[in-house]
DSSP file (Angstrom, degrees, kcal/mol; ACC not computed):
  #  RESIDUE AA STRUCTURE BP1 BP2  ACC     N-H-->O    O-->H-N    N-H-->O    O-->H-N    TCO  KAPPA ALPHA  PHI   PSI    X-CA   Y-CA   Z-CA
    1    1 A M              0   0    0      0, 0.0   109,-0.1     0, 0.0     2,-0.1   0.000 360.0 360.0 360.0 110.9    0.1   -0.1    0.0
    2    2 A G     >  -     0   0    0    108,-0.0     4,-1.9   109,-0.0     5,-0.2  -0.104 360.0 -10.5-141.8-124.3    1.9    2.9   -1.1
    3    3 A R  H  > S+     0   0    0      1,-0.2     4,-2.8     2,-0.2     5,-0.2   0.889 125.1  55.9 -65.7 -43.2    1.7    5.7   -3.7
    4    4 A Q  H  > S+     0   0    0      1,-0.2     4,-2.3     2,-0.2    -1,-0.2   0.870 107.2  47.8 -57.7 -37.7   -1.1    4.1   -5.7
    5    5 A A  H  > S+     0   0    0      2,-0.2     4,-2.2     1,-0.2    -1,-0.2   0.890 112.8  50.2 -66.1 -40.1   -3.5    3.8   -2.7
    6    6 A L  H  X S+     0   0    0     -4,-1.9     4,-2.4     2,-0.2     5,-0.2   0.916 110.5  47.8 -67.2 -41.5   -2.8    7.4   -1.9
    7    7 A L  H  X S+     0   0    0     -4,-2.8     4,-2.8     1,-0.2     5,-0.2   0.948 111.1  53.0 -64.8 -43.9   -3.4    8.6   -5.4
    8    8 A T  H  X S+     0   0    0     -4,-2.3     4,-2.4     1,-0.2    -1,-0.2   0.898 110.3  47.0 -55.7 -44.4   -6.6    6.7   -5.5
    9    9 A T  H  X S+     0   0    0     -4,-2.2     4,-1.6     2,-0.2    -1,-0.2   0.879 113.6  47.0 -70.9 -32.4   -7.9    8.3   -2.2
   10   10 A V  H  X S+     0   0    0     -4,-2.4     4,-2.8     2,-0.2    -2,-0.2   0.923 113.3  47.8 -71.9 -43.8   -7.0   11.7   -3.3
   11   11 A A  H  X S+     0   0    0     -4,-2.8     4,-2.5    -5,-0.2     5,-0.3   0.907 112.1  51.0 -68.9 -40.9   -8.6   11.3   -6.7
   12   12 A G  H  X S+     0   0    0     -4,-2.4     4,-2.0    -5,-0.2    -1,-0.2   0.858 111.7  47.0 -62.2 -35.7  -11.7    9.8   -5.0
   13   13 A L  H  X S+     0   0    0     -4,-1.6     4,-2.6     2,-0.2    -2,-0.2   0.917 113.3  49.9 -67.4 -41.9  -11.9   12.8   -2.6
   14   14 A L  H  X S+     0   0    0     -4,-2.8     4,-2.0     1,-0.2    -2,-0.2   0.913 112.6  44.3 -68.5 -40.9  -11.5   15.2   -5.4
   15   15 A L  H  X S+     0   0    0     -4,-2.5     4,-2.7     2,-0.2    -1,-0.2   0.911 114.0  49.8 -69.6 -37.0  -14.1   13.7   -7.5
   16   16 A F  H  X S+     0   0    0     -4,-2.0     4,-2.6    -5,-0.3     5,-0.3   0.954 112.0  48.9 -63.2 -44.7  -16.6   13.4   -4.7
   17   17 A E  H  X S+     0   0    0     -4,-2.6     4,-1.8     2,-0.2    -1,-0.2   0.872 112.0  47.2 -65.7 -37.9  -16.0   17.0   -3.7
   18   18 A I  H  X S+     0   0    0     -4,-2.0     4,-2.6     2,-0.2    -1,-0.2   0.951 113.5  50.5 -63.1 -51.7  -16.5   18.3   -7.3
   19   19 A G  H  X S+     0   0    0     -4,-2.7     4,-2.3     1,-0.2    -2,-0.2   0.837 110.1  48.5 -59.2 -36.2  -19.7   16.1   -7.5
   20   20 A A  H  X S+     0   0    0     -4,-2.6     4,-2.3     2,-0.2    -1,-0.2   0.894 110.6  51.3 -70.4 -41.0  -21.0   17.5   -4.3
   21   21 A M  H  X>S+     0   0    0     -4,-1.8     4,-1.4    -5,-0.3     5,-0.5   0.951 113.9  44.5 -54.8 -53.6  -20.3   21.1   -5.4
   22   22 A I  H  <5S+     0   0    0     -4,-2.6     3,-0.2     1,-0.2    -2,-0.2   0.939 113.1  49.3 -63.3 -50.7  -22.1   20.6   -8.6
   23   23 A A  H  <5S+     0   0    0     -4,-2.3    -1,-0.2     1,-0.2    -2,-0.2   0.808 108.1  54.0 -59.3 -37.0  -25.1   18.7   -7.0
   24   24 A S  H  <5S-     0   0    0     -4,-2.3    -1,-0.2    -5,-0.1    -2,-0.2   0.905  87.0-157.0 -69.9 -35.6  -25.6   21.4   -4.3
   25   25 A A  T  <5 +     0   0    0     -4,-1.4    -3,-0.1     1,-0.3    -2,-0.1   0.824  42.5 138.1  60.7  34.5  -25.9   24.1   -7.0
   26   26 A M      < -     0   0    0     -5,-0.5    -1,-0.3     1,-0.0     2,-0.2  -0.869  62.9-103.2-103.2 148.5  -24.9   26.7   -4.4
   27   27 A P        -     0   0    0      0, 0.0     2,-0.3     0, 0.0    -1,-0.0  -0.493  39.7-159.4 -64.4 129.8  -22.5   29.5   -5.3
   28   28 A T        -     0   0    0     -2,-0.2     2,-0.0     1,-0.1    -7,-0.0  -0.842  14.9-116.4-110.8 145.8  -19.1   28.8   -3.8
   29   29 A G     >  -     0   0    0     -2,-0.3     4,-1.3     1,-0.1     5,-0.1  -0.275  28.8-108.6 -75.2 173.4  -16.4   31.3   -3.1
   30   30 A T  H  > S+     0   0    0      1,-0.2     4,-2.1     2,-0.2     5,-0.2   0.842 117.4  53.8 -75.8 -35.9  -13.1   31.2   -4.8
   31   31 A W  H  > S+     0   0    0      1,-0.2     4,-1.9     2,-0.2    -1,-0.2   0.851 106.4  52.3 -67.9 -33.6  -11.2   30.1   -1.7
   32   32 A W  H  > S+     0   0    0      2,-0.2     4,-2.3     1,-0.2    -1,-0.2   0.859 110.0  49.1 -74.7 -33.7  -13.6   27.2   -1.2
   33   33 A I  H  X>S+     0   0    0     -4,-1.3     4,-2.1     2,-0.2     5,-1.1   0.898 110.9  50.2 -63.0 -42.7  -12.9   26.1   -4.9
   34   34 A V  I  <>S+     0   0    0     -4,-2.1     5,-2.3     3,-0.2    -2,-0.2   0.879 115.3  43.4 -65.4 -40.4   -9.2   26.4   -4.3
   35   35 A F  I  <5S+     0   0    0     -4,-1.9    -2,-0.2     3,-0.2    -1,-0.2   0.898 120.4  38.8 -74.7 -43.6   -9.4   24.2   -1.1
   36   36 A L  I  <5S+     0   0    0     -4,-2.3    -2,-0.2    -5,-0.1    -3,-0.2   0.703 133.6  14.4 -86.3 -25.0  -11.8   21.6   -2.4
   37   37 A V  I  X5S+     0   0    0     -4,-2.1     4,-1.8    -5,-0.2    -3,-0.2   0.792 124.0  40.7-114.4 -61.1  -10.3   21.3   -6.0
   38   38 A L  I  ><S+     0   0    0     -5,-1.1     4,-2.6     2,-0.2     5,-0.2   0.852 109.7  55.0 -70.5 -37.7   -7.1   22.7   -6.7
   39   39 A I  H  ><S+     0   0    0     -5,-2.3     4,-3.1     2,-0.2     5,-0.3   0.983 112.9  43.4 -58.2 -60.3   -5.3   21.8   -3.5
   40   40 A P  H  > S+     0   0    0      0, 0.0     4,-2.4     0, 0.0    -1,-0.2   0.855 112.5  52.5 -56.6 -33.5   -6.0   18.1   -3.9
   41   41 A A  H  X S+     0   0    0     -4,-1.8     4,-1.8     2,-0.2    -2,-0.2   0.898 110.4  47.1 -68.7 -37.1   -5.3   18.1   -7.5
   42   42 A G  H  X S+     0   0    0     -4,-2.6     4,-2.4     2,-0.2     5,-0.2   0.895 114.2  48.0 -71.0 -38.9   -1.9   19.7   -6.9
   43   43 A L  H  X S+     0   0    0     -4,-3.1     4,-2.6    -5,-0.2     5,-0.3   0.929 109.3  52.3 -65.1 -41.2   -1.2   17.2   -4.1
   44   44 A G  H  X S+     0   0    0     -4,-2.4     4,-2.7    -5,-0.3     5,-0.2   0.919 111.6  49.3 -56.5 -44.3   -2.2   14.3   -6.3
   45   45 A T  H  X S+     0   0    0     -4,-1.8     4,-2.2     2,-0.2    -2,-0.2   0.941 110.3  46.9 -65.7 -46.0    0.2   15.6   -8.9
   46   46 A L  H  X>S+     0   0    0     -4,-2.4     5,-2.2     1,-0.2     4,-0.6   0.849 112.4  51.7 -74.4 -30.4    3.2   16.0   -6.6
   47   47 A V  H ><5S+     0   0    0     -4,-2.6     3,-1.2    -5,-0.2    -1,-0.2   0.935 109.5  49.6 -65.8 -40.5    2.5   12.5   -5.2
   48   48 A W  H 3<5S+     0   0    0     -4,-2.7    -2,-0.2     1,-0.3    -1,-0.2   0.867 106.2  55.6 -68.9 -33.6    2.5   11.1   -8.6
   49   49 A L  H 3<5S-     0   0    0     -4,-2.2    -1,-0.3    -5,-0.2    -2,-0.2   0.660 121.2-112.9 -67.5 -17.2    5.8   12.9   -9.4
   50   50 A G  T <<5 +     0   0    0     -3,-1.2     2,-0.7    -4,-0.6    -3,-0.2   0.739  58.8 157.7  92.4  26.8    7.2   11.1   -6.4
   51   51 A F    > < -     0   0    0     -5,-2.2     3,-0.7     1,-0.2     4,-0.4  -0.766  30.2-155.2 -80.3 120.7    7.8   13.8   -3.8
   52   52 A R  T >> S+     0   0    0     -2,-0.7     3,-1.7     1,-0.2     4,-0.7   0.882  90.1  60.1 -61.8 -38.4    7.8   12.1   -0.4
   53   53 A W  H 3> S+     0   0    0      1,-0.3     4,-1.7     2,-0.2     3,-0.3   0.750  91.2  69.1 -69.5 -21.0    6.9   15.3    1.4
   54   54 A A  H <> S+     0   0    0     -3,-0.7     4,-1.4     1,-0.2    -1,-0.3   0.770  91.1  60.5 -67.3 -21.6    3.7   15.5   -0.5
   55   55 A T  H <> S+     0   0    0     -3,-1.7     4,-1.6    -4,-0.4    -1,-0.2   0.914 105.2  46.5 -68.4 -39.9    2.4   12.5    1.3
   56   56 A M  H  X S+     0   0    0     -4,-0.7     4,-2.4    -3,-0.3    -2,-0.2   0.826 108.9  56.5 -74.4 -31.2    2.7   14.3    4.6
   57   57 A A  H  X S+     0   0    0     -4,-1.7     4,-2.2     2,-0.2    -1,-0.2   0.788 103.8  53.5 -60.7 -30.9    1.0   17.3    3.0
   58   58 A C  H  X S+     0   0    0     -4,-1.4     4,-2.7     2,-0.2    -2,-0.2   0.916 107.7  50.6 -66.1 -44.9   -1.8   14.9    2.1
   59   59 A V  H  X S+     0   0    0     -4,-1.6     4,-2.9     2,-0.2     5,-0.2   0.968 111.6  47.4 -58.3 -53.1   -2.1   13.9    5.8
   60   60 A M  H  X S+     0   0    0     -4,-2.4     4,-2.5     1,-0.2     5,-0.3   0.953 112.5  49.3 -59.5 -48.8   -2.2   17.7    6.9
   61   61 A Y  H  X S+     0   0    0     -4,-2.2     4,-2.5     1,-0.2    -1,-0.2   0.886 111.9  49.1 -59.7 -39.0   -4.9   18.5    4.2
   62   62 A G  H  X S+     0   0    0     -4,-2.7     4,-2.7     1,-0.2    -1,-0.2   0.865 109.4  53.6 -66.9 -37.4   -6.9   15.4    5.4
   63   63 A T  H  X S+     0   0    0     -4,-2.9     4,-1.8     2,-0.2    -2,-0.2   0.873 111.9  41.9 -64.1 -41.1   -6.6   16.6    8.9
   64   64 A V  H  X S+     0   0    0     -4,-2.5     4,-2.2    -5,-0.2    -2,-0.2   0.934 115.7  50.8 -74.5 -42.6   -7.9   20.1    8.2
   65   65 A G  H  X S+     0   0    0     -4,-2.5     4,-2.4    -5,-0.3    -2,-0.2   0.912 109.2  49.3 -64.1 -40.2  -10.7   18.7    6.0
   66   66 A L  H  X S+     0   0    0     -4,-2.7     4,-2.8     2,-0.2     5,-0.2   0.945 110.8  52.5 -63.5 -40.4  -11.9   16.2    8.7
   67   67 A A  H  X S+     0   0    0     -4,-1.8     4,-2.2     1,-0.2    -2,-0.2   0.900 110.7  47.0 -58.7 -37.7  -11.9   19.1   11.2
   68   68 A L  H  X S+     0   0    0     -4,-2.2     4,-2.6     2,-0.2    -2,-0.2   0.953 112.5  49.4 -66.9 -48.1  -14.1   21.2    8.8
   69   69 A D  H  X S+     0   0    0     -4,-2.4     4,-2.1     1,-0.2    -2,-0.2   0.829 110.8  49.8 -71.1 -32.6  -16.4   18.1    8.2
   70   70 A L  H  X S+     0   0    0     -4,-2.8     4,-2.3     2,-0.2    -1,-0.2   0.947 113.5  45.5 -67.4 -47.1  -16.8   17.5   12.0
   71   71 A S  H  X S+     0   0    0     -4,-2.2     4,-1.9    -5,-0.2    -2,-0.2   0.892 112.5  51.7 -59.5 -37.5  -17.6   21.1   12.7
   72   72 A T  H  X S+     0   0    0     -4,-2.6     4,-2.9     2,-0.2     5,-0.3   0.949 110.4  49.1 -63.6 -46.2  -20.0   21.1    9.7
   73   73 A M  H  X S+     0   0    0     -4,-2.1     4,-2.6     1,-0.3    -2,-0.2   0.908 110.4  49.6 -62.3 -42.6  -21.8   17.9   11.1
   74   74 A V  H  X S+     0   0    0     -4,-2.3     4,-2.1     2,-0.2     5,-0.3   0.885 112.4  48.9 -65.4 -34.8  -22.1   19.5   14.6
   75   75 A H  H  X S+     0   0    0     -4,-1.9     4,-2.5    -5,-0.2     6,-0.5   0.941 112.8  46.7 -70.4 -45.8  -23.6   22.6   12.9
   76   76 A V  H  X S+     0   0    0     -4,-2.9     4,-0.8     1,-0.2     5,-0.4   0.881 115.9  45.8 -61.7 -38.6  -26.0   20.6   10.9
   77   77 A L  H  < S+     0   0    0     -4,-2.6    -1,-0.2    -5,-0.3    -2,-0.2   0.852 120.3  36.4 -75.4 -35.2  -27.1   18.5   13.8
   78   78 A T  H  < S+     0   0    0     -4,-2.1    -2,-0.2    -5,-0.2    -3,-0.2   0.793 126.2  35.0 -88.8 -33.0  -27.5   21.3   16.4
   79   79 A E  H  < S-     0   0    0     -4,-2.5    -3,-0.2    -5,-0.3    -2,-0.2   0.500  95.8-129.9-103.8  -1.0  -29.0   24.0   14.1
   80   80 A D     <  +     0   0    0     -4,-0.8     2,-0.4    -5,-0.3    -4,-0.2   0.873  56.4 151.4  60.1  37.1  -31.0   21.8   11.8
   81   81 A A        +     0   0    0     -6,-0.5    -1,-0.2    -5,-0.4    -2,-0.1  -0.835  56.7   9.5-109.2 134.9  -29.4   23.6    8.8
   82   82 A G  S  > S-     0   0    0     -2,-0.4     4,-1.1    -3,-0.1     3,-0.3   0.148  92.3-137.5  90.4 -19.4  -28.9   21.9    5.5
   83   83 A G  H  >  -     0   0    0     -7,-0.2     4,-1.6     1,-0.2     5,-0.2  -0.040  51.7 -33.2  60.4-157.1  -30.9   18.8    6.2
   84   84 A L  H  > S+     0   0    0      1,-0.2     4,-3.2     2,-0.2     5,-0.3   0.853 131.5  59.5 -67.8 -33.9  -30.0   15.2    5.3
   85   85 A W  H  > S+     0   0    0     -3,-0.3     4,-2.7     1,-0.2     5,-0.3   0.950 108.3  45.0 -62.6 -43.6  -28.2   16.0    2.1
   86   86 A A  H  X S+     0   0    0     -4,-1.1     4,-1.6     1,-0.2    -1,-0.2   0.865 114.0  50.9 -64.5 -34.5  -25.6   18.2    4.0
   87   87 A L  H  X S+     0   0    0     -4,-1.6     4,-2.1     2,-0.2    -2,-0.2   0.911 111.7  45.7 -74.8 -43.6  -25.3   15.5    6.7
   88   88 A L  H  X S+     0   0    0     -4,-3.2     4,-2.1     2,-0.2     5,-0.2   0.919 113.2  49.1 -70.4 -40.4  -24.7   12.7    4.2
   89   89 A T  H  X S+     0   0    0     -4,-2.7     4,-2.5    -5,-0.3    -1,-0.2   0.877 112.7  47.9 -64.7 -33.9  -22.1   14.6    2.1
   90   90 A T  H  X S+     0   0    0     -4,-1.6     4,-2.8    -5,-0.3     5,-0.2   0.866 110.1  52.2 -71.6 -33.3  -20.2   15.6    5.3
   91   91 A L  H  X S+     0   0    0     -4,-2.1     4,-2.0     2,-0.2    -2,-0.2   0.935 113.8  42.6 -75.3 -36.6  -20.2   12.1    6.6
   92   92 A V  H  X S+     0   0    0     -4,-2.1     4,-2.4     2,-0.2     5,-0.2   0.933 115.4  50.4 -73.8 -43.8  -18.8   10.8    3.2
   93   93 A S  H  X S+     0   0    0     -4,-2.5     4,-2.8    -5,-0.2    -1,-0.2   0.929 110.1  50.2 -55.0 -45.2  -16.3   13.6    3.0
   94   94 A G  H  X S+     0   0    0     -4,-2.8     4,-2.1     1,-0.2    -2,-0.2   0.883 111.6  47.7 -65.3 -35.2  -15.2   13.0    6.6
   95   95 A G  H  X S+     0   0    0     -4,-2.0     4,-2.1    -5,-0.2    -1,-0.2   0.854 112.0  49.0 -73.2 -31.2  -14.6    9.4    5.9
   96   96 A L  H  X S+     0   0    0     -4,-2.4     4,-2.7     2,-0.2    -2,-0.2   0.928 112.8  48.6 -66.6 -44.8  -12.7   10.1    2.7
   97   97 A N  H  X S+     0   0    0     -4,-2.8     4,-1.2    -5,-0.2    -2,-0.2   0.870 112.3  49.7 -65.7 -34.6  -10.6   12.7    4.7
   98   98 A F  H >X S+     0   0    0     -4,-2.1     4,-2.5     2,-0.2     3,-0.5   0.945 110.1  49.0 -63.2 -49.9  -10.0   10.1    7.4
   99   99 A L  H 3X S+     0   0    0     -4,-2.1     4,-2.9     1,-0.3     5,-0.3   0.840 107.5  55.5 -59.9 -33.6   -9.0    7.5    5.0
  100  100 A L  H 3X S+     0   0    0     -4,-2.7     4,-1.8     2,-0.2    -1,-0.3   0.840 107.7  50.8 -68.7 -29.7   -6.6   10.1    3.3
  101  101 A I  H <X S+     0   0    0     -4,-1.2     4,-2.0    -3,-0.5     5,-0.2   0.902 113.4  43.6 -71.6 -46.2   -5.0   10.5    6.8
  102  102 A L  H  X S+     0   0    0     -4,-2.5     4,-2.0     2,-0.2     5,-0.2   0.932 119.1  41.6 -63.2 -49.6   -4.5    6.8    7.3
  103  103 A V  H  X S+     0   0    0     -4,-2.9     4,-2.2     2,-0.2   -97,-0.2   0.868 115.7  50.1 -74.4 -36.3   -3.3    6.0    3.8
  104  104 A G  H  X S+     0   0    0     -4,-1.8     4,-2.8    -5,-0.3    -1,-0.2   0.912 112.7  46.3 -66.7 -42.7   -1.0    9.1    3.6
  105  105 A G  H  X S+     0   0    0     -4,-2.0     4,-2.6     2,-0.2     5,-0.2   0.891 115.3  45.0 -70.6 -36.8    0.6    8.4    7.0
  106  106 A R  H  X S+     0   0    0     -4,-2.0     4,-1.9    -5,-0.2    -2,-0.2   0.934 114.7  50.4 -68.3 -40.6    1.2    4.7    6.1
  107  107 A S  H  X S+     0   0    0     -4,-2.2     4,-0.8     2,-0.2    -2,-0.2   0.955 115.6  43.8 -60.2 -50.1    2.5    5.8    2.6
  108  108 A F  H >X S+     0   0    0     -4,-2.8     3,-0.7     1,-0.2     4,-0.7   0.914 116.8  43.0 -62.8 -46.0    4.8    8.4    4.4
  109  109 A L  H 3X S+     0   0    0     -4,-2.6     4,-2.5     1,-0.2    -1,-0.2   0.737 102.8  69.6 -80.1 -18.0    6.1    6.1    7.1
  110  110 A G  H 3< S+     0   0    0     -4,-1.9    -1,-0.2     1,-0.2    -2,-0.2   0.776 102.5  45.8 -69.0 -23.0    6.5    3.2    4.5
  111  111 A G  H << S+     0   0    0     -4,-0.8    -1,-0.2    -3,-0.7    -2,-0.2   0.687 116.1  46.5 -88.7 -18.3    9.5    5.1    2.9
  112  112 A V  H  < S+     0   0    0     -4,-0.7     2,-0.6    -3,-0.2    -2,-0.2   0.871 100.9  65.7 -84.8 -41.0   11.0    5.9    6.3
  113  113 A V  S  < S-     0   0    0     -4,-2.5     2,-0.3     0, 0.0    -1,-0.1  -0.740  73.9-163.8 -90.6 121.6   10.9    2.6    8.0
  114  114 A T        -     0   0    0     -2,-0.6    -3,-0.1     1,-0.0    -2,-0.0  -0.689  18.8-111.9-104.8 155.1   13.1    0.2    6.2
  115  115 A Q        -     0   0    0     -2,-0.3     3,-0.1     1,-0.1    -1,-0.0  -0.567  39.6-100.0 -80.2 148.5   13.2   -3.7    6.4
  116  116 A P        -     0   0    0      0, 0.0    -1,-0.1     0, 0.0     2,-0.1  -0.297  50.1 -87.8 -60.4 151.2   16.1   -5.4    8.0
  117  117 A P        -     0   0    0      0, 0.0     2,-0.1     0, 0.0    -3,-0.0  -0.338  46.1-110.4 -59.8 137.6   18.7   -6.8    5.7
  118  118 A Q  S    S+     0   0    0     -3,-0.1    -3,-0.0    -2,-0.1     0, 0.0  -0.371  78.6  14.1 -64.7 143.6   18.0  -10.4    4.5
  119  119 A G  S    S-     0   0    0     -2,-0.1     2,-0.2     2,-0.0     0, 0.0   0.044  92.0 -69.1  78.6 171.9   20.3  -13.1    5.7
  120  120 A S        -     0   0    0      1,-0.0    -2,-0.0     3,-0.0     0, 0.0  -0.624  40.2-121.3-105.3 158.8   22.8  -13.2    8.5
  121  121 A R        -     0   0    0     -2,-0.2     3,-0.1     1,-0.1    -1,-0.0  -0.598  36.4 -96.6 -94.2 155.5   26.1  -11.4    8.8
  122  122 A P        -     0   0    0      0, 0.0    -1,-0.1     0, 0.0     0, 0.0  -0.413  47.7-101.8 -68.8 147.7   29.4  -13.2    9.3
  123  123 A P        -     0   0    0      0, 0.0    -3,-0.0     0, 0.0     0, 0.0  -0.345  39.4-106.4 -64.2 152.3   30.5  -13.4   12.9
  124  124 A N        -     0   0    0      1,-0.1     3,-0.1    -3,-0.1    -3,-0.0  -0.443  39.2 -98.6 -72.0 152.4   33.2  -11.0   14.0
  125  125 A P        -     0   0    0      0, 0.0     2,-0.1     0, 0.0    -1,-0.1  -0.355  48.4 -92.6 -72.6 162.8   36.6  -12.3   14.5
  126  126 A P        -     0   0    0      0, 0.0     3,-0.1     0, 0.0     0, 0.0  -0.469  41.0-111.2 -78.8 147.9   37.6  -13.0   18.1
  127  127 A A        -     0   0    0     -2,-0.1     2,-0.0     1,-0.1    -3,-0.0  -0.440  38.1 -97.9 -68.3 141.0   39.2  -10.4   19.9
  128  128 A P        -     0   0    0      0, 0.0     2,-0.2     0, 0.0    -1,-0.1  -0.345  41.0-123.5 -63.5 137.2   42.9  -10.9   20.8
  129  129 A S    >   -     0   0    0      1,-0.1     3,-0.6    -3,-0.1     0, 0.0  -0.534   4.5-136.6 -80.5 150.3   43.3  -12.2   24.3
  130  130 A S  T 3  S+     0   0    0      1,-0.2    -1,-0.1    -2,-0.2     0, 0.0   0.729 103.5  55.4 -74.1 -22.4   45.5  -10.2   26.8
  131  131 A S  T 3  S+     0   0    0      2,-0.1    -1,-0.2     0, 0.0     2,-0.1   0.549  83.9 105.3 -85.2  -3.2   47.1  -13.3   28.2
  132  132 A A    <   -     0   0    0     -3,-0.6     0, 0.0     1,-0.1     0, 0.0  -0.483  69.3-129.2 -77.7 148.5   48.3  -14.6   24.7
  133  133 A E              0   0    0     -2,-0.1    -2,-0.1     1,-0.1    -1,-0.1  -0.770 360.0 360.0 -91.1 135.4   52.0  -14.2   24.0
  134  134 A P              0   0    0      0, 0.0    -1,-0.1     0, 0.0    -2,-0.0   0.494 360.0 360.0 -74.8 360.0   53.3  -12.5   20.9
């Protein structure tokens, strides 16, 4: 589970967010389009190009997205705003952001933690004894 799983998760989140924005038919601000569309597209491109730091940026993006989704869920449930559609899209988006955190973290740590070398090493030669005569 590495770069391919992370790219799939980012692409799924990107497609879901675009679909949710189109289906809601609500006007969105420029910053919202940048956050929901351009940043994931840029992160996906950087991961595809092989930049390891981009995997940790995906984890940070997923963390911010999950926090926004949780706050939106609390708002929808307490204020009864947005109805069932807002709650469902927030639940799916939050799940995808959580998955992005898990897959991105695993992908990042997979490159850091290396497997031990295969096989055994030859034994060290015995140390010269202090009682041995030259």
